[in-house]
Phi, psi and omega in degrees: 000135187239142175233148176279142175233140179261126181263177187290338177268016170068011174271150178263127178235159175244133180239138179273114184297310179300319180295318180300316182284328187272328187256330189242017181301315183296320181293319180296314182297323180294320177296319182297314180297319182294320181292327182284328185270342182232066180279083182260112180257338184293149179058032184255132181277139180238116182277120180220129181279164180297326178296319180292323176300318180290319180296323182275357178071030182278126176234151183233160174227157176288143180301126180302168180302145180294138176265155181269046177064066179213160174249120186245170176073022182276130179291135182215163177227135178283128179226167172264132180301143187296329179285358177250008184250135180231137176251123178256122186239168177288123179286336181217160172304130186200168172249134179287117178275323182196137171254131190257352180223162178230178181298130177098346180287142173273138182230158178253153176300127183088357181285139181290131180241340178197154174237139185235154172245121187218107173303330180294334178293313180301324178295319180292327177292319177300319177297321179294318180296319179295317180295325179294317179297316183295320180293319179298317181293320180295322179291323176295319178295320180294321179297317180293312181291333177293320178292318179295323180293323178296325179281352179080018181277324179245163181281163177297321182298322180291320175302314180297321177299316180296317180295323178297317181295323178297318177297319179295316179297323181290320179294321178294324176290324176294323176298317180297320180296317180295323177301319178289326177294320178294329181286348179111002179277136177282164176297325179293321179293326181289321176294325177292320178298319179294324184276330185255346180055037181250112182277150179212142177255014179264132182227130176258124177268140182234161181279133184279346185216168166280122182190206185227138177285116179267324181218149172223114193252006180216157182233168180300139180096345181281143174258127186232150174282177177291150175066030174266125182292138176245315184231150166239115181240136184220151170274121191261013173222126359278161173265166180240168185226133173249121188243135173261116185234145172298153183298325182298334184283332188290339182290343181252014181251146177231147175302137185092358180297150181288133172245130178234149175236085190303323186294339184237015177049045179241153181208165178188210182217156182278126182250339181207147175235122183294156182251000180227158179266143175289151184283340184273306184247005175056047176243168180258136178274123176249148178234143180216166177244139182266117182259336180227144176079016181297331180296340182272359184238163179227142179304136179089357180283138177266133183220173171249129183242156174239145183231129176291142183253165178245059185272046180054030177077005183286150181290155182224150179222145178259106185239159179293149178299332183294342180277353186259129172246151178239126179223120180057042177078005180248150179261137182230155169230158182251115183262132180290137178230166178302329179268350180156254182218159173233127180283125183234126179285137177230168177247126182271120179270323179208116185261117178253183181293321183247317182238160177223151177265123182238166171220153181176185182277068179243144180275329182115344180253013182280167167248137178240152180283134178239343176225149185076020180295324179301323180292321178293319178300316180297318179296317180297325181274000179081023180257130175098004171086002179269351184251000000 
C-alpha cells in the first residue's frame, strides 16, 4: 500500500510503508538521534519564495551603519568629584555677624567669606596666653636646673623632673595653638596674639580653595553651635560623571575608555567600574571624568553618555530588538539571501528597551528581517511544514 508524501522541495514522491519500516528503520532512527544530538541552527539557509515572504508578512531593513565600538544612550549624571568638595563649618559656637558671599559666587583661596562673633574664641585665646606664660616659665626653670645639674648642685632626679615639666608645658602650648588654627586663626594672627596679649571674639572665615559657592545654609544674625555647616564650596573643573550601565555592558569596558556626551559636545575618560549592582535597577555604577566641554555642563545635570568598548576591534550594529531571535540560549538574526534567508549567530553587547547593539560575522551591506521573524524561526526549527 502506498501513500503520497510532500517533501521540503515540493516534489511528490511515493513511499512504500512496509519497505520503509522493514528495511530502513535503523537508518531513520540514526538520523533522529543525530538531529537530536547536534541541533545547529546558526548559519542555516532557509529557502523562502517571494510569495511566501509576502504571505508570512516578512519585512526587512538594511543593516544600520556600522558603529565604532561604543555603547550609547547610557543614563548619567554630572557630579563634582568628592576630592574637589569642601564643607566650611563653624569652628566654635558663634553668631554670624556677616556673610560676604552667596550661592554661585566665585571665590579665591584665602578670601574672606563670613565674619563671626564667638565668646568661645576669646576663651581659647586666653588659654593660649596662659599656656604661653607657663611654657616660658618652664623653659627658664629647665635652663637654670640644667646649669645647676652640670655643676653638681642638684640631683639628676630633680633635673629630670624639671625637664618633664618643660616638655608638658611645650605640648600644652602646641595644643592651644592647634585649637586656634582649627578655629580659623592664621599663624601670623596667633603670633600677634602672643606678642600683644590682645583678646578678640571676632573670627573671619576664609575659603580653602579657588572655587564656586554651591550652598549657603546660614544667614547673618543666626547663632550656631560648633561644627554646623555654613558653606559648600567646590572646584567645578574638572567635572565627573556617574553612569548607570547594564551588567552585560561592563565586560567590554576598560578603564581609560573614551566617554562622550554628544548633546553637549563634552568628552572624558572612564575612571572606575563598580563591582556591585544597585538594588533598584540592577545596574553597575561607572564613574568618569570630563576633560573637555565641562563649561557646557552643570553639576547635578542628567545627560546621556556613550562609552567606547574594547570588543577586540569587531564591528558593531544597533538593530531593533524585533530582529533578534533566541534559540537554545543563542541570539540569531535572519539575513536575506537570493534563496530566502540565512540564520546567523550574533553576540549582544548592549540590550536596550527598543534596540540592542550586536556584533557578528556581518559585512555591513546585508538586509535583516525585522517582522515575521517568528515564521522564519519556526521554519528553521522544522515547525509548520516549511522545513
